[in-house]
C-alpha positions, 0 to 999 in steps of 0.5 A: 500500500502506497500513499501520497499527499499534496496541497493544491492552491486555487486562486479565486476571483470571487464567487463561482466554480473553479475546475481543478480536475486537471491538477488533481488528475496530474497528481494521481498520475504522478503518484504512480498509484494504479488502484486506490482512492483519492480524497480531495479535501477543502481546508475552508468553511466558506468554500467547498468541493463538488463533482459536477458536469464540465461540458456545458458552462451553463451548468456552473452558471445555473448552480451559482445562480441557484445557490445565490437565490437559495442563500442570499447575502445580507439576511437581516436575521444573521448574527455572524456579520463581522466579516461582511454580508457574504460571510455567513451565507458562504458558510451556509452554502459550504454546509449544504455542499461538501468539504471533501470528495472520495474518488476511486482510482483505477488504471492509474486515473480517477474513475470520473464519468465522461462529463464529470469534473472536480470543482472548488466552489468559492462562496465568498465575493472577494478573491481568495487563495484556497487550499485543497489537500489531495491524498491518494492511497492504493497500490 
């Protein structure tokens, strides 16, 4: 059994989905692991990681719009407002999505579907430097 770790840094320009499939796939390939699992872990509470369609950019735009309508900014009843009107809504969006993903590895590559991509989902309005931990284990 072998394992490897790497931290991936993702520079965001504000709210949106940032595809990270290629660097994650490169890490898996470089690890030399042929069969196993990769964990993709977002080290933040106001951003998340998701698997979503990567063929049509309208999917990402619609997801962003959906979450903006589901959890709008500046809700009058929120208590945690010291970091700005987008912070607590970002935490709620993070709680509704995922902070980690586990993906099977087979034949030295992630077993993603044809139209699946891995995304960092930035929930804050200003740019951030997000850290995503990658950990692959297997043979």
